[in-house]
C-alpha positions in Angstrom: 21.1 18.0 -14.9 23.1 15.4 -12.9 26.5 16.8 -13.6 25.3 20.3 -13.1 23.8 19.3 -9.9 27.0 17.6 -8.7 29.4 20.1 -10.1 30.9 17.3 -12.3 33.0 19.3 -14.7 34.6 16.5 -16.7 33.1 14.1 -19.1 35.1 10.8 -18.0 32.1 9.4 -16.2 29.4 10.4 -18.7 28.8 6.8 -19.8 28.3 5.5 -16.2 26.0 8.5 -15.4 24.0 8.1 -18.4 23.6 4.4 -18.8 23.8 3.3 -15.2 23.2 5.9 -12.5 20.5 7.8 -14.0 18.3 4.8 -15.1 19.0 3.1 -11.6 17.8 6.2 -9.7 14.7 6.5 -11.8 13.8 2.9 -11.6 14.3 3.1 -7.7 12.1 6.2 -7.6 9.3 4.5 -9.8 9.3 1.4 -7.5 9.1 3.5 -4.2 6.5 5.7 -5.9 4.4 2.9 -7.5 4.2 5.1 -10.6 6.1 5.4 -14.0 7.7 8.6 -15.0 8.2 8.3 -18.7 5.2 7.5 -20.9 4.9 3.9 -21.8 2.5 1.2 -22.4 2.2 -1.6 -19.7 0.4 -4.8 -19.7 -1.5 -5.9 -16.5 -3.0 -9.4 -16.1 -5.8 -10.6 -13.9 -7.0 -14.0 -13.1 -10.4 -13.1 -12.3 -12.4 -9.7 -13.1 -12.3 -7.2 -10.3 -13.9 -7.0 -6.9 -17.4 -7.9 -5.8 -18.6 -5.0 -8.0 -16.5 -6.0 -10.9 -14.2 -3.0 -10.4 -10.4 -3.5 -11.4 -7.8 -1.5 -9.6 -4.8 -0.7 -12.0 -1.6 -1.2 -10.3 0.3 1.4 -12.1 0.1 5.2 -12.1 -0.3 7.9 -13.5 -2.9 6.3 -15.9 -3.3 8.3 -19.1 -5.7 5.9 -20.8 -6.5 2.1 -21.5 -5.4 1.0 -24.7 -6.8 -2.3 -25.0 -8.7 -5.0 -22.9 -8.8 -8.6 -23.8 -10.1 -11.8 -22.2 -10.2 -15.5 -22.6 -13.6 -17.2 -22.7 -14.2 -20.8 -21.2 -12.9 -22.2 -24.5 -9.6 -20.3 -24.3 -10.2 -18.0 -27.2 -9.3 -14.4 -26.7 -11.7 -11.6 -27.4 -11.4 -7.8 -27.3 -13.6 -5.6 -24.9 -14.9 -2.6 -26.9 -14.1 0.7 -25.4 -17.8 1.6 -25.1 -18.3 -1.3 -22.7 -16.2 0.0 -19.9 -15.1 3.2 -18.1 -11.8 4.2 -16.6 -11.3 6.4 -13.7 -8.0 8.2 -14.3 -8.7 11.1 -11.9 -8.0 9.1 -8.8 -4.9 7.2 -7.8 -4.9 4.3 -8.0 -6.9 4.4 -11.3 -10.1 2.0 -11.6 -11.7 0.2 -14.5 -15.2 -1.1 -14.6 -17.6 -2.6 -16.9 -20.8 -0.9 -17.7 -22.9 -4.0 -17.9 -20.7 -6.6 -16.0 -17.9 -8.4 -17.3 -18.4 -11.0 -20.2 -18.1 -14.7 -19.4 -14.3 -15.1 -18.6 -12.6 -18.4 -18.4 -11.3 -19.9 -15.2 -7.7 -19.7 -15.9 -4.5 -17.7 -15.2 -4.0 -14.4 -16.9 -7.6 -14.5 -18.2 -8.0 -10.8 -18.4 -5.3 -8.6 -20.1 -5.1 -4.8 -19.9 -2.8 -2.7 -22.0 -2.6 0.7 -20.3 -0.6 3.8 -21.1 1.0 5.3 -17.9 3.7 7.9 -17.2 3.7 11.6 -17.4 2.8 13.3 -20.6 5.9 14.6 -22.5 6.1 18.2 -23.7 6.2 18.6 -27.6 9.4 19.7 -29.0 8.6 23.1 -30.4 10.6 22.5 -33.5 9.5 19.1 -34.6 6.2 18.9 -32.6 7.2 15.3 -31.3 8.5 14.4 -27.8 12.1 13.7 -26.8 13.3 12.0 -23.7 14.2 15.4 -22.3 10.9 16.8 -22.7 9.5 14.6 -19.8 11.3 16.8 -17.4 8.7 19.6 -17.9 5.7 17.6 -16.5 7.5 15.3 -13.8 7.1 17.2 -10.4 10.1 19.1 -9.4 10.3 17.3 -6.1 10.4 13.8 -7.8 13.0 15.2 -10.0 15.0 16.5 -7.1 14.9 13.3 -5.3 16.2 11.5 -8.3 19.2 14.1 -8.6 19.8 13.5 -5.0 19.9 9.6 -5.7 22.1 10.0 -8.7 24.7 11.9 -6.9 24.6 9.5 -3.9 25.2 6.5 -6.4 27.9 8.6 -8.2 29.7 9.5 -4.9 29.2 6.0 -2.9 30.0 3.4 -5.8 30.3 0.6 -3.1 27.8 -0.8 -0.7 30.5 -1.3 2.0 32.0 1.6 3.7 34.3 2.4 6.7 31.7 5.2 7.2 29.3 4.2 9.9 26.5 6.5 8.7 26.5 5.7 5.1 22.9 5.2 4.1 21.1 3.3 1.0 19.6 6.5 -0.3 20.4 10.1 0.4 18.8 12.1 3.5 15.6 13.6 2.2 15.1 11.4 -0.8 11.9 9.8 0.7 10.5 13.1 2.0 10.6 14.5 -1.6 9.1 11.4 -3.1 6.6 10.4 -0.4 3.8 13.0 -1.2 3.6 11.4 -4.8 3.6 7.9 -3.7 0.5 5.9 -4.8 -0.7 4.0 -1.9 -2.8 0.7 -2.1 -0.9 -0.7 -4.9 2.5 -2.6 -5.2 4.8 -3.0 -2.1 
């Protein structure tokens, strides 16, 4: 897609595009958006459980489901919170998690509560094998996010140095933030 978008008709730079430019552009988009694009499991730690109501805001998006919640008790022993003991609101962003009957006694220590959460867009199943491939994620990532990443990839490809004689050289291409901003998750991250 990057080569087609940029009219790159040779293979000399395929390694640079595949190993460096595409991952860098995707990572920059993910940081700006406060979301992960490819399905993965992320571990989030908390020192104390939630706000005054015990609600935790999950600092990643889009959340598919919570895989596991563990906590340390006052003795430092790790325990697992059963799924029936909490609810997760994945319909809103940022997603929130709350215990149905309050949090169990959690020890006063750093990273006392750990949440393993599946985030990222759902991959489409490959019709021939029924399992997802990296290319199948394109189907479910919003088109304007994909377009923003394509713009950034071509910008990085065409401007390989951070210093230029051109006065108007920008860090990201014009329109990049306008394409991504509607999908940015506010209230988490920078």
